[in-house]
C-alpha positions as CSV (number, residue, x, y, z in Angstrom):
1,X,48.0,-5.8,-95.5
2,X,45.0,-4.5,-94.2
3,X,46.0,-2.3,-90.8
4,X,44.5,-3.5,-87.4
5,X,42.4,-0.9,-85.5
6,X,42.6,-2.0,-82.3
7,X,45.0,-3.1,-80.0
8,X,45.3,-6.5,-78.0
9,X,46.2,-5.2,-74.6
10,X,48.3,-8.2,-72.6
11,X,48.5,-8.7,-68.6
12,X,52.0,-9.4,-67.9
13,X,51.6,-13.0,-67.4
14,X,50.5,-12.3,-71.5
15,X,46.9,-13.4,-70.8
16,X,45.0,-11.3,-73.3
17,X,43.1,-8.9,-70.9
18,X,41.4,-6.6,-73.4
19,X,41.5,-4.7,-77.1
20,X,41.3,-1.1,-76.6
21,X,42.2,1.7,-79.4
22,X,45.4,2.8,-81.0
23,X,45.2,6.3,-79.0
24,X,44.7,4.2,-75.9
25,X,47.5,2.0,-76.3
26,X,49.4,4.6,-77.4
27,X,49.2,6.3,-74.0
28,X,49.7,3.1,-72.6
29,X,52.9,2.9,-74.0
30,X,53.8,6.4,-73.7
31,X,53.5,6.6,-70.1
32,X,55.8,3.9,-69.8
33,X,53.2,1.7,-69.0
34,X,53.1,-1.4,-71.3
35,X,55.8,-2.6,-73.8
36,X,54.7,-3.0,-77.5
37,X,55.2,-6.9,-77.8
38,X,54.1,-6.8,-81.8
39,X,53.6,-3.7,-84.2
40,X,53.4,-3.2,-88.0
41,X,56.2,-1.3,-90.6
42,X,53.6,2.3,-90.4
43,X,54.2,4.9,-88.2
44,X,52.2,7.1,-85.6
45,X,53.8,10.5,-86.1
46,X,54.1,13.5,-83.7
47,X,56.0,16.6,-83.9
48,X,58.5,14.9,-82.3
49,X,58.6,11.3,-82.3
50,X,58.2,8.8,-84.4
51,X,56.3,5.0,-83.1
52,X,55.2,1.9,-84.7
53,X,52.4,1.8,-84.8
54,X,51.4,-1.1,-82.1
55,X,49.1,-4.4,-82.7
56,X,49.9,-6.3,-78.9
57,X,51.2,-5.0,-75.8
58,X,52.0,-5.6,-72.3
59,X,51.3,-4.7,-68.9
60,X,53.7,-3.3,-66.9
61,X,52.3,-4.3,-63.9
62,X,49.8,-7.3,-62.9
63,X,46.0,-6.4,-63.4
64,X,44.0,-8.3,-61.4
65,X,40.6,-9.8,-63.2
66,X,38.2,-11.4,-61.3
67,X,36.7,-14.5,-62.4
68,X,34.0,-14.5,-64.7
69,X,34.6,-10.6,-65.2
70,X,35.9,-11.6,-68.6
71,X,32.6,-12.9,-69.8
72,X,30.2,-10.1,-68.7
73,X,26.7,-10.6,-71.2
74,X,26.2,-7.4,-73.5
75,X,24.0,-7.3,-76.0
76,X,26.9,-7.0,-78.5
77,X,28.8,-9.9,-77.2
78,X,25.8,-11.9,-77.5
79,X,24.5,-10.3,-80.9
80,X,28.5,-11.7,-82.0
81,X,28.4,-15.0,-80.7
82,X,24.9,-15.3,-82.6
83,X,27.0,-14.1,-86.2
84,X,24.1,-11.1,-85.8
85,X,21.5,-13.3,-86.9
86,X,18.4,-14.0,-85.5
87,X,18.4,-17.6,-84.3
88,X,14.5,-18.6,-84.9
89,X,14.6,-17.3,-88.5
90,X,18.1,-16.5,-89.5
91,X,17.0,-12.4,-90.4
92,X,19.5,-9.6,-90.0
93,X,17.7,-7.0,-89.7
94,X,15.8,-4.9,-86.9
95,X,17.9,-7.0,-84.0
96,X,17.0,-7.8,-80.7
97,X,17.9,-10.2,-77.6
98,X,15.4,-12.5,-76.1
99,X,15.4,-14.3,-73.4
100,X,14.3,-18.1,-74.0
101,X,12.7,-18.3,-71.1
102,X,11.1,-15.3,-70.6
103,X,11.9,-13.2,-67.6
104,X,8.4,-13.6,-66.1
105,X,8.5,-16.9,-66.0
106,X,11.3,-17.1,-63.7
107,X,14.1,-16.7,-67.1
108,X,17.9,-15.3,-66.0
109,X,20.1,-13.3,-68.3
110,X,22.1,-15.7,-69.0
111,X,24.3,-16.8,-71.8
112,X,22.4,-19.7,-72.6
113,X,19.1,-18.1,-71.8
114,X,19.8,-14.7,-74.4
115,X,19.9,-14.8,-78.1
116,X,20.0,-12.4,-81.0
117,X,16.3,-12.3,-82.7
118,X,14.9,-10.0,-85.2
119,X,11.9,-8.1,-83.3
120,X,9.0,-9.6,-86.0
121,X,10.3,-13.2,-84.0
122,X,10.3,-11.6,-80.9
123,X,6.9,-10.2,-80.9
124,X,5.5,-13.4,-81.9
125,X,7.3,-15.6,-78.8
126,X,5.8,-13.1,-76.5
127,X,6.0,-14.0,-73.5
128,X,5.5,-17.6,-74.1
129,X,8.3,-20.9,-74.5
130,X,8.9,-22.0,-77.5
131,X,7.4,-25.2,-77.4
132,X,3.7,-23.0,-76.3
133,X,4.4,-22.0,-80.2
134,X,5.8,-24.0,-82.3
135,X,9.5,-22.2,-82.6
136,X,13.1,-23.5,-82.6
137,X,16.6,-22.4,-82.0
138,X,19.1,-22.6,-84.8
139,X,21.5,-23.2,-82.4
140,X,22.1,-23.7,-78.7
141,X,23.1,-20.8,-76.8
142,X,26.6,-20.9,-75.1
143,X,29.1,-18.6,-73.3
144,X,31.1,-17.0,-76.2
145,X,34.7,-17.5,-76.7
146,X,37.6,-15.6,-76.2
147,X,37.9,-14.1,-79.7
148,X,34.2,-13.1,-79.9
149,X,34.4,-10.8,-76.9
150,X,37.8,-9.6,-77.6
151,X,36.2,-8.9,-81.4
152,X,32.6,-8.9,-81.5
153,X,30.8,-8.8,-85.3
154,X,34.3,-8.8,-86.8
155,X,35.0,-12.2,-86.4
156,X,39.1,-11.8,-88.1
157,X,41.6,-11.5,-85.8
158,X,44.9,-9.7,-86.6
159,X,47.6,-12.3,-87.3
160,X,49.5,-10.9,-84.9
161,X,47.1,-11.7,-82.3
162,X,46.9,-15.6,-82.9
163,X,50.2,-16.4,-80.5
164,X,48.8,-14.6,-77.5
165,X,45.0,-15.9,-78.0
166,X,46.0,-19.9,-79.0
167,X,46.1,-21.0,-75.6
168,X,43.3,-18.8,-74.0
169,X,40.7,-19.5,-77.5
170,X,38.3,-21.3,-75.0
């Protein structure tokens, strides 16, 4: 069994908020700001303590998350959504981001207008529209799913998390 390196953080309402490091999760638990809901059989030991290694923690006080905050655009999230592949040629090398409708032509920085592109395709496209140079996208861009935001790049969610993410995986 693979030991997860990250810990899922839930709000008091059991709503997934984010993913943090094991160190951060242990600090939350030790300061009594969170409780452990799921853990592995592995132990984290110090001179005076021995704790089960948490995989899911729940905050003890409610944290208000503004609407849209969870789906903030980032380079890592766009690339994870696109499977770390160029959306024009399928390459996995020299990846950058590209605005489908260039910003110089009024294109905005939105999930639907950003795609992963390799450097050669990005240079080839330049500030032109896809139709002007005969390029096409492999997949239509969309906002990423919750699992893509929580674990960008891996595509694998620990089994302990599935129960807590199932209602909100859209």
